[in-house]
N, CA and C atoms as a LAMMPS dump frame, in Angstrom:
ITEM: TIMESTEP
0
ITEM: NUMBER OF ATOMS
585
ITEM: BOX BOUNDS ff ff ff
-5.0000000000000000e+02 5.0000000000000000e+02
-5.0000000000000000e+02 5.0000000000000000e+02
-5.0000000000000000e+02 5.0000000000000000e+02
ITEM: ATOMS id mol type element x y z
1 1 1 N 123.614 -38.901 -319.143
2 1 2 C 123.72 -39.283 -317.751
3 1 3 C 123.469 -40.779 -317.643
4 2 1 N 124.495 -41.527 -317.265
5 2 2 C 124.365 -42.981 -317.175
6 2 3 C 123.978 -43.354 -315.746
7 3 1 N 122.692 -43.139 -315.464
8 3 2 C 122.139 -43.406 -314.141
9 3 3 C 120.891 -44.258 -314.289
10 4 1 N 120.581 -44.99 -313.231
11 4 2 C 119.345 -45.763 -313.247
12 4 3 C 118.893 -46.068 -311.832
13 5 1 N 117.615 -46.406 -311.745
14 5 2 C 117.047 -46.938 -310.512
15 5 3 C 116.209 -48.15 -310.883
16 6 1 N 116.389 -49.222 -310.144
17 6 2 C 115.661 -50.46 -310.395
18 6 3 C 115.146 -50.98 -309.063
19 7 1 N 113.909 -51.47 -309.068
20 7 2 C 113.396 -52.146 -307.875
21 7 3 C 112.973 -53.559 -308.264
22 8 1 N 113.201 -54.47 -307.356
23 8 2 C 112.82 -55.875 -307.538
24 8 3 C 112.062 -56.295 -306.286
25 9 1 N 110.827 -56.71 -306.503
26 9 2 C 109.963 -57.063 -305.383
27 9 3 C 109.373 -58.442 -305.65
28 10 1 N 109.805 -59.429 -304.875
29 10 2 C 109.309 -60.793 -305.024
30 10 3 C 108.811 -61.283 -303.661
31 11 1 N 108.341 -62.51 -303.622
32 11 2 C 107.928 -63.096 -302.351
33 11 3 C 109.121 -63.371 -301.444
34 12 1 N 110.343 -63.353 -302.02
35 12 2 C 111.557 -63.663 -301.258
36 12 3 C 112.377 -62.431 -300.888
37 13 1 N 112.34 -61.408 -301.744
38 13 2 C 113.183 -60.232 -301.515
39 13 3 C 112.5 -58.948 -301.969
40 14 1 N 112.97 -57.835 -301.412
41 14 2 C 112.621 -56.494 -301.853
42 14 3 C 113.925 -55.717 -301.97
43 15 1 N 114.225 -55.271 -303.185
44 15 2 C 115.527 -54.652 -303.445
45 15 3 C 115.342 -53.383 -304.262
46 16 1 N 116.068 -52.339 -303.894
47 16 2 C 116.132 -51.101 -304.672
48 16 3 C 117.601 -50.801 -304.934
49 17 1 N 117.924 -50.557 -306.207
50 17 2 C 119.284 -50.218 -306.617
51 17 3 C 119.264 -48.862 -307.304
52 18 1 N 120.123 -47.948 -306.854
53 18 2 C 120.387 -46.684 -307.535
54 18 3 C 121.832 -46.713 -307.984
55 19 1 N 122.065 -46.393 -309.252
56 19 2 C 123.376 -46.57 -309.855
57 19 3 C 123.741 -45.373 -310.698
58 20 1 N 124.983 -44.911 -310.569
59 20 2 C 125.545 -43.864 -311.424
60 20 3 C 126.883 -44.374 -311.926
61 21 1 N 126.939 -44.719 -313.209
62 21 2 C 128.158 -45.287 -313.778
63 21 3 C 129.282 -44.273 -313.895
64 22 1 N 128.959 -42.987 -313.789
65 22 2 C 129.974 -41.921 -313.881
66 22 3 C 130.129 -41.212 -312.548
67 23 1 N 130.129 -41.988 -311.487
68 23 2 C 130.207 -41.426 -310.152
69 23 3 C 131.625 -41.232 -309.661
70 24 1 N 131.74 -41.203 -308.334
71 24 2 C 133.04 -40.981 -307.698
72 24 3 C 133.42 -42.114 -306.752
73 25 1 N 132.641 -43.191 -306.757
74 25 2 C 132.966 -44.334 -305.904
75 25 3 C 132.284 -44.336 -304.561
76 26 1 N 131.177 -43.603 -304.439
77 26 2 C 130.439 -43.523 -303.186
78 26 3 C 129.413 -44.652 -303.138
79 27 1 N 129.321 -45.307 -302
80 27 2 C 128.321 -46.36 -301.854
81 27 3 C 127.526 -46.188 -300.57
82 28 1 N 126.247 -46.583 -300.635
83 28 2 C 125.358 -46.656 -299.483
84 28 3 C 124.706 -48.026 -299.578
85 29 1 N 125.129 -48.927 -298.731
86 29 2 C 124.735 -50.325 -298.859
87 29 3 C 124.057 -50.819 -297.588
88 30 1 N 122.853 -51.311 -297.744
89 30 2 C 122.092 -51.882 -296.636
90 30 3 C 121.426 -53.156 -297.132
91 31 1 N 122.238 -54.187 -297.326
92 31 2 C 121.701 -55.442 -297.864
93 31 3 C 121.316 -56.427 -296.772
94 32 1 N 121.777 -56.203 -295.566
95 32 2 C 121.584 -57.162 -294.5
96 32 3 C 122.636 -58.257 -294.478
97 33 1 N 123.484 -58.283 -295.509
98 33 2 C 124.556 -59.278 -295.611
99 33 3 C 125.873 -58.507 -295.538
100 34 1 N 126.449 -58.456 -294.347
101 34 2 C 127.6 -57.592 -294.093
102 34 3 C 128.774 -57.81 -295.014
103 35 1 N 129.146 -59.048 -295.277
104 35 2 C 130.316 -59.281 -296.116
105 35 3 C 130.039 -58.884 -297.56
106 36 1 N 128.811 -59.076 -298.019
107 36 2 C 128.465 -58.626 -299.375
108 36 3 C 128.542 -57.106 -299.465
109 37 1 N 128.085 -56.399 -298.432
110 37 2 C 128.219 -54.937 -298.416
111 37 3 C 129.687 -54.535 -298.574
112 38 1 N 130.564 -55.217 -297.862
113 38 2 C 131.997 -54.937 -297.935
114 38 3 C 132.518 -55.152 -299.359
115 39 1 N 132.072 -56.2 -300.019
116 39 2 C 132.522 -56.492 -301.38
117 39 3 C 131.952 -55.488 -302.388
118 40 1 N 130.68 -55.137 -302.243
119 40 2 C 130.074 -54.17 -303.157
120 40 3 C 130.69 -52.785 -303.001
121 41 1 N 131.123 -52.464 -301.797
122 41 2 C 131.841 -51.208 -301.579
123 41 3 C 133.134 -51.186 -302.392
124 42 1 N 133.784 -52.348 -302.515
125 42 2 C 135.009 -52.431 -303.335
126 42 3 C 134.694 -52.148 -304.803
127 43 1 N 133.576 -52.691 -305.295
128 43 2 C 133.183 -52.465 -306.692
129 43 3 C 132.951 -50.979 -306.933
130 44 1 N 132.198 -50.345 -306.04
131 44 2 C 131.929 -48.914 -306.187
132 44 3 C 133.217 -48.104 -306.149
133 45 1 N 134.043 -48.368 -305.151
134 45 2 C 135.257 -47.588 -304.96
135 45 3 C 136.228 -47.735 -306.123
136 46 1 N 136.467 -48.966 -306.542
137 46 2 C 137.461 -49.202 -307.586
138 46 3 C 136.897 -48.993 -308.985
139 47 1 N 135.565 -49.063 -309.118
140 47 2 C 134.953 -48.812 -310.414
141 47 3 C 134.559 -47.362 -310.625
142 48 1 N 134.711 -46.531 -309.585
143 48 2 C 134.231 -45.145 -309.597
144 48 3 C 132.764 -45.091 -309.999
145 49 1 N 132.002 -45.973 -309.388
146 49 2 C 130.573 -46.084 -309.604
147 49 3 C 129.877 -45.701 -308.306
148 50 1 N 128.886 -44.821 -308.387
149 50 2 C 128.085 -44.521 -307.209
150 50 3 C 126.984 -45.571 -307.129
151 51 1 N 126.859 -46.184 -305.959
152 51 2 C 125.982 -47.333 -305.823
153 51 3 C 125.233 -47.275 -304.502
154 52 1 N 123.918 -47.345 -304.6
155 52 2 C 123.074 -47.439 -303.408
156 52 3 C 122.207 -48.674 -303.555
157 53 1 N 122.252 -49.547 -302.565
158 53 2 C 121.415 -50.752 -302.571
159 53 3 C 120.772 -50.901 -301.205
160 54 1 N 119.445 -51.05 -301.224
161 54 2 C 118.687 -51.386 -300.025
162 54 3 C 117.995 -52.709 -300.296
163 55 1 N 118.158 -53.652 -299.398
164 55 2 C 117.586 -54.977 -299.62
165 55 3 C 117.017 -55.553 -298.335
166 56 1 N 115.897 -56.234 -298.491
167 56 2 C 115.309 -57.05 -297.43
168 56 3 C 115.021 -58.398 -298.057
169 57 1 N 115.341 -59.459 -297.331
170 57 2 C 115.105 -60.784 -297.883
171 57 3 C 114.781 -61.802 -296.82
172 58 1 N 114.494 -63 -297.275
173 58 2 C 114.138 -64.092 -296.368
174 58 3 C 115.396 -64.725 -295.768
175 59 1 N 116.144 -63.9 -295.07
176 59 2 C 117.423 -64.333 -294.513
177 59 3 C 117.254 -65.289 -293.345
178 60 1 N 116.04 -65.457 -292.85
179 60 2 C 115.801 -66.47 -291.821
180 60 3 C 115.974 -67.87 -292.404
181 61 1 N 115.891 -67.973 -293.736
182 61 2 C 116.168 -69.247 -294.414
183 61 3 C 117.671 -69.349 -294.634
184 62 1 N 118.202 -68.451 -295.441
185 62 2 C 119.644 -68.231 -295.599
186 62 3 C 119.816 -67.006 -296.483
187 63 1 N 121.037 -66.713 -296.907
188 63 2 C 121.305 -65.499 -297.677
189 63 3 C 121.164 -65.695 -299.182
190 64 1 N 120.856 -66.907 -299.624
191 64 2 C 120.892 -67.217 -301.048
192 64 3 C 120.018 -66.291 -301.89
193 65 1 N 118.731 -66.195 -301.559
194 65 2 C 117.823 -65.398 -302.376
195 65 3 C 118.221 -63.929 -302.386
196 66 1 N 118.648 -63.423 -301.248
197 66 2 C 119.035 -62.016 -301.151
198 66 3 C 120.256 -61.731 -302.019
199 67 1 N 121.287 -62.553 -301.915
200 67 2 C 122.516 -62.329 -302.678
201 67 3 C 122.252 -62.473 -304.177
202 68 1 N 121.549 -63.517 -304.568
203 68 2 C 121.245 -63.733 -305.988
204 68 3 C 120.411 -62.59 -306.556
205 69 1 N 119.378 -62.177 -305.821
206 69 2 C 118.5 -61.131 -306.329
207 69 3 C 119.182 -59.769 -306.366
208 70 1 N 120.133 -59.534 -305.499
209 70 2 C 120.926 -58.301 -305.595
210 70 3 C 121.73 -58.328 -306.887
211 71 1 N 122.319 -59.478 -307.228
212 71 2 C 123.023 -59.597 -308.501
213 71 3 C 122.1 -59.328 -309.68
214 72 1 N 120.895 -59.873 -309.635
215 72 2 C 119.921 -59.654 -310.711
216 72 3 C 119.558 -58.179 -310.828
217 73 1 N 119.195 -57.551 -309.703
218 73 2 C 118.785 -56.144 -309.724
219 73 3 C 119.935 -55.234 -310.146
220 74 1 N 121.153 -55.534 -309.688
221 74 2 C 122.299 -54.738 -310.099
222 74 3 C 122.546 -54.891 -311.595
223 75 1 N 122.396 -56.104 -312.116
224 75 2 C 122.54 -56.316 -313.559
225 75 3 C 121.51 -55.535 -314.344
226 76 1 N 120.269 -55.52 -313.88
227 76 2 C 119.213 -54.76 -314.553
228 76 3 C 119.513 -53.261 -314.531
229 77 1 N 119.973 -52.773 -313.38
230 77 2 C 120.309 -51.351 -313.257
231 77 3 C 121.479 -50.992 -314.167
232 78 1 N 122.449 -51.884 -314.239
233 78 2 C 123.624 -51.667 -315.091
234 78 3 C 123.193 -51.571 -316.555
235 79 1 N 122.391 -52.523 -317.029
236 79 2 C 121.945 -52.514 -318.422
237 79 3 C 121.152 -51.253 -318.743
238 80 1 N 120.312 -50.839 -317.813
239 80 2 C 119.483 -49.649 -318.006
240 80 3 C 120.337 -48.38 -318.068
241 81 1 N 121.34 -48.289 -317.195
242 81 2 C 122.187 -47.094 -317.145
243 81 3 C 123.153 -47.009 -318.314
244 82 1 N 123.543 -48.143 -318.85
245 82 2 C 124.584 -48.167 -319.89
246 82 3 C 124.147 -47.512 -321.183
247 83 1 N 122.891 -47.618 -321.517
248 83 2 C 122.394 -46.956 -322.718
249 83 3 C 122.857 -47.639 -323.997
250 84 1 N 123.159 -46.843 -325.033
251 84 2 C 123.431 -47.388 -326.374
252 84 3 C 124.863 -47.892 -326.566
253 85 1 N 125.738 -47.653 -325.627
254 85 2 C 127.118 -48.155 -325.617
255 85 3 C 128.019 -47.503 -326.672
256 86 1 N 127.561 -46.471 -327.317
257 86 2 C 128.398 -45.8 -328.313
258 86 3 C 129.585 -45.122 -327.642
259 87 1 N 130.754 -45.297 -328.238
260 87 2 C 131.955 -44.602 -327.793
261 87 3 C 132.665 -45.191 -326.596
262 88 1 N 132.165 -46.302 -326.051
263 88 2 C 132.831 -46.896 -324.896
264 88 3 C 133.94 -47.851 -325.335
265 89 1 N 134.805 -48.196 -324.399
266 89 2 C 135.872 -49.148 -324.696
267 89 3 C 135.33 -50.567 -324.894
268 90 1 N 134.257 -50.914 -324.223
269 90 2 C 133.562 -52.2 -324.289
270 90 3 C 134.253 -53.302 -323.488
271 91 1 N 135.558 -53.443 -323.635
272 91 2 C 136.304 -54.488 -322.941
273 91 3 C 137.047 -53.892 -321.751
274 92 1 N 137.148 -54.675 -320.693
275 92 2 C 137.928 -54.25 -319.539
276 92 3 C 138.542 -55.457 -318.862
277 93 1 N 139.678 -55.236 -318.24
278 93 2 C 140.343 -56.314 -317.518
279 93 3 C 141.139 -55.727 -316.358
280 94 1 N 141.353 -56.56 -315.356
281 94 2 C 142.16 -56.115 -314.217
282 94 3 C 142.722 -57.327 -313.491
283 95 1 N 143.972 -57.194 -313.083
284 95 2 C 144.602 -58.108 -312.136
285 95 3 C 144.714 -57.348 -310.826
286 96 1 N 144.288 -57.957 -309.742
287 96 2 C 144.388 -57.286 -308.442
288 96 3 C 144.986 -58.256 -307.422
289 97 1 N 146.063 -57.836 -306.756
290 97 2 C 146.626 -58.628 -305.659
291 97 3 C 146.173 -58.092 -304.313
292 98 1 N 146.167 -58.936 -303.345
293 98 2 C 146.041 -58.535 -301.937
294 98 3 C 146.874 -59.526 -301.146
295 99 1 N 148.027 -59.089 -300.72
296 99 2 C 148.972 -59.966 -300.042
297 99 3 C 149.239 -61.208 -300.899
298 100 1 N 148.866 -62.398 -300.42
299 100 2 C 149.192 -63.633 -301.142
300 100 3 C 148.18 -63.957 -302.242
301 101 1 N 147.047 -63.251 -302.274
302 101 2 C 145.973 -63.56 -303.221
303 101 3 C 146.103 -62.717 -304.489
304 102 1 N 145.692 -63.299 -305.602
305 102 2 C 145.725 -62.62 -306.898
306 102 3 C 144.557 -63.117 -307.732
307 103 1 N 143.789 -62.184 -308.28
308 103 2 C 142.662 -62.534 -309.141
309 103 3 C 142.699 -61.705 -310.414
310 104 1 N 142.088 -62.3 -311.456
311 104 2 C 141.956 -61.63 -312.755
312 104 3 C 140.481 -61.628 -313.133
313 105 1 N 140.001 -60.467 -313.578
314 105 2 C 138.631 -60.345 -314.071
315 105 3 C 138.689 -59.672 -315.445
316 106 1 N 137.992 -60.276 -316.403
317 106 2 C 137.908 -59.745 -317.762
318 106 3 C 136.437 -59.655 -318.131
319 107 1 N 136.033 -58.514 -318.71
320 107 2 C 134.624 -58.286 -319.031
321 107 3 C 134.466 -57.758 -320.449
322 108 1 N 133.374 -58.168 -321.078
323 108 2 C 132.979 -57.682 -322.401
324 108 3 C 131.53 -57.24 -322.281
325 109 1 N 131.265 -55.968 -322.55
326 109 2 C 129.902 -55.438 -322.5
327 109 3 C 129.209 -55.773 -323.816
328 110 1 N 129.096 -57.048 -324.082
329 110 2 C 128.737 -57.596 -325.387
330 110 3 C 127.245 -57.634 -325.675
331 111 1 N 126.423 -57.56 -324.646
332 111 2 C 125.005 -57.787 -324.836
333 111 3 C 124.637 -59.261 -324.713
334 112 1 N 125.643 -60.101 -324.54
335 112 2 C 125.428 -61.548 -324.423
336 112 3 C 125.869 -62.007 -323.033
337 113 1 N 124.972 -62.641 -322.282
338 113 2 C 125.361 -63.104 -320.948
339 113 3 C 126.228 -64.352 -321.008
340 114 1 N 127.312 -64.329 -320.254
341 114 2 C 128.171 -65.494 -320.139
342 114 3 C 129.073 -65.346 -318.931
343 115 1 N 129.189 -66.414 -318.165
344 115 2 C 130.043 -66.388 -316.981
345 115 3 C 130.993 -67.569 -317.008
346 116 1 N 132.269 -67.279 -316.911
347 116 2 C 133.313 -68.283 -316.668
348 116 3 C 133.879 -67.965 -315.295
349 117 1 N 133.624 -68.849 -314.351
350 117 2 C 133.94 -68.584 -312.945
351 117 3 C 134.867 -69.683 -312.456
352 118 1 N 136.119 -69.329 -312.218
353 118 2 C 137.117 -70.3 -311.793
354 118 3 C 137.789 -69.777 -310.529
355 119 1 N 137.182 -70.106 -309.412
356 119 2 C 137.628 -69.587 -308.13
357 119 3 C 137.417 -70.665 -307.078
358 120 1 N 138.499 -71.215 -306.594
359 120 2 C 138.441 -72.249 -305.57
360 120 3 C 138.832 -71.636 -304.232
361 121 1 N 137.827 -71.358 -303.417
362 121 2 C 138.092 -70.778 -302.111
363 121 3 C 138.733 -71.807 -301.193
364 122 1 N 139.559 -71.33 -300.301
365 122 2 C 140.266 -72.225 -299.382
366 122 3 C 139.402 -72.645 -298.201
367 123 1 N 138.256 -71.993 -298.028
368 123 2 C 137.293 -72.446 -297.023
369 123 3 C 135.894 -72.093 -297.499
370 124 1 N 134.905 -72.721 -296.903
371 124 2 C 133.523 -72.615 -297.371
372 124 3 C 132.813 -71.356 -296.883
373 125 1 N 133.299 -70.761 -295.801
374 125 2 C 132.633 -69.589 -295.25
375 125 3 C 133.655 -68.516 -294.905
376 126 1 N 133.246 -67.288 -295.094
377 126 2 C 134.017 -66.136 -294.628
378 126 3 C 133.141 -65.489 -293.564
379 127 1 N 133.493 -65.694 -292.327
380 127 2 C 132.586 -65.32 -291.246
381 127 3 C 131.324 -66.149 -291.386
382 128 1 N 130.187 -65.482 -291.53
383 128 2 C 128.904 -66.173 -291.716
384 128 3 C 128.54 -66.317 -293.194
385 129 1 N 129.366 -65.789 -294.09
386 129 2 C 129.017 -65.75 -295.515
387 129 3 C 129.438 -67.039 -296.216
388 130 1 N 128.503 -67.638 -296.945
389 130 2 C 128.739 -68.859 -297.72
390 130 3 C 129.342 -68.466 -299.065
391 131 1 N 130.594 -68.86 -299.328
392 131 2 C 131.288 -68.419 -300.536
393 131 3 C 130.642 -68.936 -301.816
394 132 1 N 129.822 -69.99 -301.751
395 132 2 C 129.108 -70.463 -302.942
396 132 3 C 128.191 -69.379 -303.514
397 133 1 N 127.779 -68.449 -302.677
398 133 2 C 126.845 -67.415 -303.118
399 133 3 C 127.48 -66.394 -304.047
400 134 1 N 128.801 -66.303 -304.07
401 134 2 C 129.437 -65.38 -305.015
402 134 3 C 129.108 -65.754 -306.452
403 135 1 N 129.145 -67.054 -306.771
404 135 2 C 128.789 -67.479 -308.128
405 135 3 C 127.342 -67.081 -308.451
406 136 1 N 126.447 -67.247 -307.484
407 136 2 C 125.039 -66.895 -307.706
408 136 3 C 124.899 -65.396 -307.971
409 137 1 N 125.639 -64.587 -307.227
410 137 2 C 125.615 -63.139 -307.442
411 137 3 C 126.071 -62.794 -308.856
412 138 1 N 127.219 -63.329 -309.257
413 138 2 C 127.752 -62.986 -310.575
414 138 3 C 126.899 -63.562 -311.702
415 139 1 N 126.313 -64.743 -311.508
416 139 2 C 125.432 -65.307 -312.538
417 139 3 C 124.202 -64.425 -312.723
418 140 1 N 123.623 -63.973 -311.625
419 140 2 C 122.494 -63.059 -311.71
420 140 3 C 122.863 -61.769 -312.416
421 141 1 N 124.042 -61.248 -312.097
422 141 2 C 124.494 -60.005 -312.719
423 141 3 C 124.658 -60.172 -314.223
424 142 1 N 125.409 -61.168 -314.667
425 142 2 C 125.682 -61.298 -316.108
426 142 3 C 124.404 -61.591 -316.884
427 143 1 N 123.511 -62.401 -316.33
428 143 2 C 122.273 -62.722 -317.033
429 143 3 C 121.428 -61.486 -317.308
430 144 1 N 121.449 -60.526 -316.398
431 144 2 C 120.579 -59.361 -316.528
432 144 3 C 121.301 -58.116 -317.026
433 145 1 N 122.613 -58.076 -316.911
434 145 2 C 123.377 -56.968 -317.494
435 145 3 C 123.695 -57.237 -318.955
436 146 1 N 123.683 -58.513 -319.354
437 146 2 C 124.038 -58.861 -320.724
438 146 3 C 125.518 -58.658 -320.981
439 147 1 N 126.35 -59.2 -320.108
440 147 2 C 127.801 -59.07 -320.264
441 147 3 C 128.441 -60.457 -320.212
442 148 1 N 129.605 -60.558 -320.796
443 148 2 C 130.429 -61.752 -320.654
444 148 3 C 131.484 -61.444 -319.602
445 149 1 N 131.618 -62.333 -318.626
446 149 2 C 132.493 -62.082 -317.488
447 149 3 C 133.323 -63.321 -317.193
448 150 1 N 134.639 -63.136 -317.163
449 150 2 C 135.566 -64.207 -316.796
450 150 3 C 136.215 -63.833 -315.466
451 151 1 N 136.112 -64.723 -314.5
452 151 2 C 136.699 -64.516 -313.179
453 151 3 C 137.638 -65.673 -312.895
454 152 1 N 138.891 -65.344 -312.608
455 152 2 C 139.9 -66.364 -312.31
456 152 3 C 140.625 -66.015 -311.026
457 153 1 N 140.497 -66.88 -310.037
458 153 2 C 141.314 -66.762 -308.835
459 153 3 C 142.634 -67.452 -309.095
460 154 1 N 143.692 -66.686 -309.19
461 154 2 C 144.99 -67.234 -309.604
462 154 3 C 145.809 -67.761 -308.431
463 155 1 N 145.702 -67.098 -307.28
464 155 2 C 146.429 -67.53 -306.083
465 155 3 C 145.639 -67.105 -304.858
466 156 1 N 145.915 -67.74 -303.748
467 156 2 C 145.308 -67.283 -302.513
468 156 3 C 145.242 -68.365 -301.462
469 157 1 N 145.46 -67.955 -300.232
470 157 2 C 145.348 -68.826 -299.072
471 157 3 C 144.22 -68.343 -298.175
472 158 1 N 144.126 -67.033 -297.997
473 158 2 C 143.125 -66.424 -297.144
474 158 3 C 141.865 -66.149 -297.973
475 159 1 N 140.747 -66.759 -297.612
476 159 2 C 139.519 -66.639 -298.394
477 159 3 C 139.01 -65.196 -298.471
478 160 1 N 139.179 -64.442 -297.393
479 160 2 C 138.782 -63.032 -297.414
480 160 3 C 139.582 -62.288 -298.483
481 161 1 N 140.879 -62.528 -298.538
482 161 2 C 141.721 -61.9 -299.554
483 161 3 C 141.306 -62.34 -300.954
484 162 1 N 141.003 -63.626 -301.11
485 162 2 C 140.576 -64.126 -302.421
486 162 3 C 139.337 -63.368 -302.896
487 163 1 N 138.334 -63.254 -302.034
488 163 2 C 137.103 -62.565 -302.408
489 163 3 C 137.349 -61.098 -302.712
490 164 1 N 138.13 -60.459 -301.88
491 164 2 C 138.36 -59.031 -302.057
492 164 3 C 139.09 -58.73 -303.358
493 165 1 N 140.043 -59.582 -303.737
494 165 2 C 140.737 -59.339 -305.016
495 165 3 C 139.774 -59.481 -306.186
496 166 1 N 138.824 -60.405 -306.107
497 166 2 C 137.848 -60.582 -307.185
498 166 3 C 136.977 -59.339 -307.326
499 167 1 N 136.447 -58.838 -306.233
500 167 2 C 135.532 -57.702 -306.32
501 167 3 C 136.243 -56.405 -306.686
502 168 1 N 137.463 -56.23 -306.219
503 168 2 C 138.237 -55.061 -306.649
504 168 3 C 138.54 -55.142 -308.138
505 169 1 N 138.932 -56.317 -308.606
506 169 2 C 139.229 -56.495 -310.024
507 169 3 C 137.976 -56.313 -310.874
508 170 1 N 136.846 -56.783 -310.371
509 170 2 C 135.575 -56.598 -311.069
510 170 3 C 135.279 -55.106 -311.236
511 171 1 N 135.431 -54.332 -310.169
512 171 2 C 135.211 -52.89 -310.247
513 171 3 C 136.145 -52.222 -311.238
514 172 1 N 137.415 -52.601 -311.213
515 172 2 C 138.383 -51.981 -312.113
516 172 3 C 138.17 -52.386 -313.572
517 173 1 N 137.774 -53.627 -313.802
518 173 2 C 137.467 -54.071 -315.168
519 173 3 C 136.237 -53.334 -315.701
520 174 1 N 135.225 -53.173 -314.856
521 174 2 C 134.052 -52.398 -315.258
522 174 3 C 134.435 -50.965 -315.618
523 175 1 N 135.241 -50.372 -314.768
524 175 2 C 135.669 -48.984 -314.999
525 175 3 C 136.335 -48.836 -316.354
526 176 1 N 137.216 -49.763 -316.701
527 176 2 C 137.9 -49.703 -317.989
528 176 3 C 136.914 -49.863 -319.146
529 177 1 N 136.032 -50.854 -319.046
530 177 2 C 135.089 -51.133 -320.129
531 177 3 C 134.1 -49.991 -320.336
532 178 1 N 133.733 -49.295 -319.277
533 178 2 C 132.753 -48.22 -319.346
534 178 3 C 133.329 -46.895 -319.838
535 179 1 N 134.653 -46.765 -319.802
536 179 2 C 135.291 -45.502 -320.177
537 179 3 C 135.012 -45.14 -321.629
538 180 1 N 134.909 -43.85 -321.864
539 180 2 C 134.812 -43.359 -323.236
540 180 3 C 136.168 -43.539 -323.913
541 181 1 N 136.13 -44.044 -325.121
542 181 2 C 137.342 -44.196 -325.932
543 181 3 C 137.397 -43.007 -326.881
544 182 1 N 138.344 -42.073 -326.674
545 182 2 C 138.366 -40.852 -327.479
546 182 3 C 138.517 -41.119 -328.978
547 183 1 N 139.083 -42.237 -329.341
548 183 2 C 139.249 -42.553 -330.758
549 183 3 C 137.971 -43.114 -331.382
550 184 1 N 137.05 -43.611 -330.533
551 184 2 C 135.79 -44.171 -331.041
552 184 3 C 134.766 -43.091 -331.359
553 185 1 N 134.874 -41.956 -330.67
554 185 2 C 133.878 -40.908 -330.874
555 185 3 C 132.491 -41.419 -330.535
556 186 1 N 131.587 -41.349 -331.515
557 186 2 C 130.203 -41.781 -331.312
558 186 3 C 129.926 -43.108 -332.026
559 187 1 N 130.975 -43.917 -332.175
560 187 2 C 130.863 -45.188 -332.888
561 187 3 C 130.592 -46.313 -331.892
562 188 1 N 129.763 -47.245 -332.315
563 188 2 C 129.498 -48.419 -331.51
564 188 3 C 130.661 -49.398 -331.683
565 189 1 N 131.25 -49.9 -330.582
566 189 2 C 132.419 -50.768 -330.695
567 189 3 C 132.067 -52.206 -331.085
568 190 1 N 131.493 -52.342 -332.293
569 190 2 C 131.115 -53.673 -332.791
570 190 3 C 130.975 -53.617 -334.3
571 191 1 N 131.481 -54.621 -334.982
572 191 2 C 131.295 -54.705 -336.441
573 191 3 C 129.868 -55.133 -336.797
574 192 1 N 129.113 -55.62 -335.831
575 192 2 C 127.724 -56.032 -336.083
576 192 3 C 126.769 -54.853 -336.141
577 193 1 N 127.207 -53.717 -335.588
578 193 2 C 126.327 -52.56 -335.53
579 193 3 C 125.351 -52.589 -334.369
580 194 1 N 125.52 -53.58 -333.499
581 194 2 C 124.644 -53.687 -332.322
582 194 3 C 125.363 -54.425 -331.215
583 195 1 N 125.109 -54.019 -329.979
584 195 2 C 125.623 -54.71 -328.791
585 195 3 C 124.464 -54.978 -327.854
């Protein structure tokens, strides 16, 4: 059972994440950051991951600490739920369009954190959401999940579409990487013998 629960309690935020990597795409999100909830719902739905996140943060300052710490807690929950990684595909990729926008996400469940983030939004805010915080979310995730993640925004005019294609592609890339590879059996997908 690839499930986990993680809590993160700091002077800036209080976060609880419940995660099922073999779910059906159900999400229960109460982060206080509406646009982030919308994006995380895309990850759950397209990744077929059941995801529950409850968060409280110092949003009277801004959303930075809350968004970053959600990425950290989600990364911790992901690493905990993933287990020994035997028999998985390990690599995943997805191209996702939404009208004029197109993004590519490629992931390696390598055990090594790395983020290549190439996404130039056409505006600085989507509603009240500061688009700079997406990088903080993904950096927190990769650092604590131990994954290598490449995100490329290939086209886009509408910033909402740009963001949505990234999060949908992220969910689909995760789904591919997490899948059992029937040819691998109980083998770890690494010549090093460790991930």
